[in-house]
N, C-alpha and C positions, 0 to 999 in steps of 0.2 A: 594217467594220473600219478601225480609225484609219490615215491616211495615213502612211507612212513617209519620204516624202521631200516637202520644199516644194513644195506645190501650185502650179498656174499656173491662173488663173482667166482666162476670155478672154470680154470684154463684145464685142456687136457693135452697133455703132452710137452714136456720140459726140454725142448730143445731151445736151438736160437729163437724161433719166432714165439714159441711158448713162454720162455722166460722173460721175454721183452714184451710181451701182452701183460703178462703179470705184474711186471715192474711197473709199466705203463698204467695199468689198474690202479695199483695199490698207490702210486703218485698222484693220481686223479683223487682217490677218495681222500688222501691227506689225515688217514686214521677213523673216519667215518662208517668204515665197513670192513670186512674180511676178503682175503684173495686166498685160494687154496690152487695149488698146481699139482696135477697127477700125472703121473709118469708109470706106463707099464712095465720098463725094466728097473733093473737097479742102479742104472747108469745114467743119470742125467747128462744133458749136453754132451755126449757122447761123438757127436759128428763134430762138434766144435774143436773138440782136442785132436782131432785126428786131420782135419784140415788143413790145406796149403802145407803138405808134408809136415804138420805139426806146428806150422808157424802162425795159423789162421788170418785168411785173407780176407779183412773185416769188410773191406767195401772197396770201392774204387774212385780215383781222383776225377769224376767225371759230373761236374755240378749244373749243367744245362739239364732238365728234364727231358728237353726235346731230344738230347742228344743219348742222354742215360737210357732211354726207354729202348733205342734202336738194340741194344744188346740183350733184348728178351725176344727169344723166338714165339713164344707165347704170354699174353698178359700185358704186352708194349701199350695198347691204348688204354686199359683198365687202369695201369700204374699210372700213366703221364699227370694225372691231378694228385694222386696219392704222393708221387715225388715231390711237388710243390707244398706240401703238409710236412712232410718229412723224408728228407734227402740225406747224402752223404755228408753235407755239410752238419745237418743237426747228429748224425750219427758220430762225427768225429767229436763235437763237442759233449754230447753225451758221454762218450768214454774218456774225454778230458777231463769232465767234473768228478769222474769216477777214479782219477788216478792212472789212465793209462793213454799213453801219448804214441800216436799215429804216425807212421812215415809212409813216403810215397817212393815207389820203386820208379825205375825206370820207363815201365810199359804201364804205370798207372794205377796198379794194386797198391793197396794199401795194407799193412802189418802194423801188428805194436811193436815198438822200438826193440823190446827183448826178443823180438823172433821166437816167441813160446806163446803157443794157444792157451798155456794155462794162465796166462795174464788175462786172457778177455774171460775165461772160465771164472778166474776170481772174483773179476770184477761184478759179473754177472749173479754170482752165489753171494756176493758180500752185499750187494744191493737188495738182492731178495730177503735177505737175513734181517738187513737193516729195515725193513719195510714191514716185519712180520708176515711174508708171504709164508702159508704152510705148505711144504714140498712133501708129497706122500708117493714114496718110490714104491714099486711093484704095485700098483696099484690102476691095473686096467679095468676098461670099461666094458660091461656086460650088456648093457640095455639103457638108452636116452629115451625120456619122453616127458612132453610138457607137463606140467602140473596141471592138476582140475582147476578149472573155472575159479572157483572159489579159494584158490592157493592154498597152501600148507603151512599149518601154524608150528612155527618154530621158537620155543621161547616166547618171549612177549611180541615179536613179529610174524608176518605172514610172508610167506615164498609164494610168489605166483610164476616162477621161471621153469626150473627144470627138476625133475627127478631122476637122478642118476645111480643105476645099480652096479656096483664092483663086480668084479671078477670072483672077490670073495664073498659076495652075497651082501656085504653093508652097503646101504642105501644113504645117499647124500641129496642134498637140495640145493639148489643153486638160483639166485634171480636172473644170473644172465650166465651164459655158457659160451666159451671160447676154444674153437678145436683148432688145433695146431700141431697135429700129430705127424706131419712129414707125408712123404710120397709113397712108393711102391711097397715099403714093409710097415706101413703106419696101418692104424685101425680107423683112420680118419675117414675115407670114403665109406664105411660101412655105416660109422654113427651118423655122417650126414646122409647117408640114404634111410636111416632110421626115420629122418626129421624132415624127409619128402625131398630130399636134391637128386638131381641127375649127377651121375660122374662120367666124365671123359676117360676112358680106358688108359689106365697107367701104364707107361712103357718108358723103358729107360732112356735117359738123355747124357750127355756129355760122356763118351766111351771111348777106346781105341781100338782100331781095326785088327784084327787077327789075318795076318799074310804071310803064306808060306811059299815064298819065291825065292829062286837061286840068285836074282840080282840084290837080294838083302841079304844073305848070309854073311855071317860075320862082320857084319857094320853095326851092331847095337851099339846106339850111345852115339852115332854119327847123326848130325843135324844139318838141315839145309834153311840158310836164312830167311829164304822168300821162296815159296813154292804157291801152285795154285792145286788144290783137290778138287775133285770133279766126280761125282757118281755119273758114271757113264749112263748116258741114254735119258738122263734128266737134267732140271736145270738148276738142281742143287750144286752150289760151287762155293768155295771158300780159299781164301788166300792168307799165309802167313806162313811162320817159322814151322818145318815138318820135321819130326825127330823118328829116327829108327831106331826099333826096338827089338826085344828079343824074340816077342810074338808078331811083329808087324809094324805098324805105323801109329805114332801120336803126334803131340805137338798142337799146337794152336790151331793150325788150318784143319786138322783131322778134328779135334775136339768141337770146333764152332761148326764143322760139317754135320757131327753126329747130332749136334743139338737141334740146327736147323732142319734136317732130315728125320727126326727122331721116330715120327710114325711112318714114314714112307719107307725108312731101313728095317722097321720091325715089321714091317708088312712083307718085306722082303725075306724075314727070318735071318736076315745080315749076311747075306749072299748076294754079292752084287761085284762088278766090276768099278774098282777105282783107277781113273785118270789122273795123272799127275803131270804138269807141268815145271820141271824143276828149273825152270828160266823164264820168268812170267814175261819178261822185256821182249820175249821172241815168240813169233809165228814160226810153223814147219819150214816156212820158206825163208826166215829170216836166218832160222839156226841153220839151214842148210848153204846158207850165202857163207855164216861166219864160217862155217866148218871148211868150205872152199877157201876161203881167205887164209883161215890159219895154214892149210895144207900148203898154201903157196909161201908163205913167210917162215915157217918151220919144217921144210921136205925131210929135215934128216932125222927129227924128232921121233922118237917111239911113241905112236898113238897111244898109248896106257898111261904116259904120265904126260901128257901136254894138251891141255883143253883149253878152246877159246872162252868156256863158260866160268861162272862163278860157282864151281860146285866142289866139293871135298873130292881130292884124288881117288881114293879107295872106292868112292860110289863112281865116279866118271869111269874107271878100270870096269867095273862090273857093267857099266852100261855099253862099255867097247864089247865086251864078251857076249853081251845080249845080242849085240848087231851082226854079230858073227866075224868079228874080227879078232886078230891075235893082237894081245897088249904090246906084244915085243916088235910088231910090224913098224916100220917108219912111214911117215906120214905120205910122203912120196909115191909109195906104195898103195895106198887107200884109193879103192874104186869110187866112183860116183855112188854105185849102188850101196855101197857100205855108207857112205855120208848121209843117203838118203835116209837109211835104217838108225844110225845114230843120231839124226836130228830127230825123228819118231820117237825114241828112247829118251830123248831129253826133252822132248815138249808136249809129250803125248803118249808116255809110258802106263801102259794099264797092268794092273794089278789084281788077281782074283782075291777078294775078301771073302773070307769063311767063316767069320763070326765075329765076335766083341769081347773085348774086355775089361773090366771095371777101372778108371783112372785114377789112381792113387788111392785105393780103398774107399774113396769117395764115391758117392752117386746120387745122382739127380733124377727126378723123375718129371717126364712129360705126363701130363694127364692130371685128374682130380676133379675136384667141384667144380660144376661148369660155370664159368664166368659171370654169363648173365643171369645169373641166378643170387648175386651177390650185389651189394650197394658198395662201392668203392671209396665212398665218402665216410662211410663209417665201418666198412666189413662186415657189415649185418647183413644176414640172409634175407631174402626177397620171398621165402618160401615159410619162413617161421621166426616169428617175431621173438627177439631175445638170444637168438643164435648168431655167433660170430664166428668168422675164419681167418687164420693168419697163416702165413707160411707155404710151405711147400703142399698142403694138403691140397692148395687151389691148383687147377690148371695153370698155372705160370711155371716158367723157369727160365733162366737164364744161361748164358755162355759162361766160361772158365774168367774168373778175374774179379771175384769179388761180387759179383751181381748179384748171386741167389743171397748171400747173406743180407745185401742190402734191402731185397724184397723182403725178408725175414724181418729185419728191423722197421721196416715202413709199414708192412700191414700188421707186425705186433704192436707198434706204438697206437696205429689207428685204432683197431680193434678192442686194446685194452681201456684207452681212454673211453671210446664211443661205448661202450660196455656199462662203463660205469656212470657215464652222462646221462644214456636211457634210463637205467635202473632210478636214477633220481631224478628223472622227468624234467632233464636241462638239454637244451639244444646244442650239438656239438658245431658250434661256429668256428669257421676256417680261423686260425690264427694270424 
């Protein structure tokens, strides 16, 4: 039945997805209803502020949904159609309309030209204010339940959607409810469970590895431009830049590995052997041959300062020591046994991982509302009519590079628009 009085849409969670859902809903309503945005904390858009080192990696310059979805360890299949409805091109256009120009960096990441996340925060905040969205801070949700079949009379209209009890005891009513409470630390999964949903257990994704190994001592800040990182004994493997840190290893290769292996690494309690090939173009035999050839060409050079591989000299020197050689030894004195051990250090160095660290104060969660229970054409629950989801509360996560924000914009836009059209009794036809 069409909604006879102006609908009220309530969005829970004032992060990227929640804000975008609220804005999308208000834009679709065009003044013929109300939108309330509830946030449990006193700090809306907190994660947007700190993302990308304070620069905010808004999206990624990948405009083909088939390619874009490959950057999501969980949710790729479900997002394919959604990205056709609202993808990076739409994100760029939306921010342009709201006074924010984005730029593309060499690796495809897109940031505001200001290099300041406050630019994004301001654009979202101003858009919400101009659309008369009511923002309620420190308004956590204690309980949610569907309204009774006969509805609830509010003023001159009838609410048929939800009864929402705040932590303060105050009760709100809404025709449609959008849950966008984020991942691991959000209240979303419990709200979803109240309304009949199953939850995939949340575990961290996108984290760095804690490694205490003499080969890495004193090398914090040194990077290898191209390396392969592999969880020893598994099929988990990623290639890309690798960064040595004070606590172990980071960089795109490690972060991508942590994302694709989120569940498996959680099950191991973050204790496993990391195998690294510092020269992906070489196998063990190739590396041995390269070392033997180098010994022939440079017999008088010291082994610690002369390498046939594209490696930082200080890292190479540590690998030389790990292979049982003295850095000052000349190449002509290096035995074939040492060369074999050196080849192993270059192409199959094993490092004991003893834990994880959060990446740059950011966190991404693997887990959340089970994807089969959500219609990704509308982001509406298949379990509870009128309930929609957006963002990381779903079992969706992307690798680093702007992909998680793009999923937030996409699902937020769909959820906000569809919630309103549903409340008005209109079909949400693809544009």
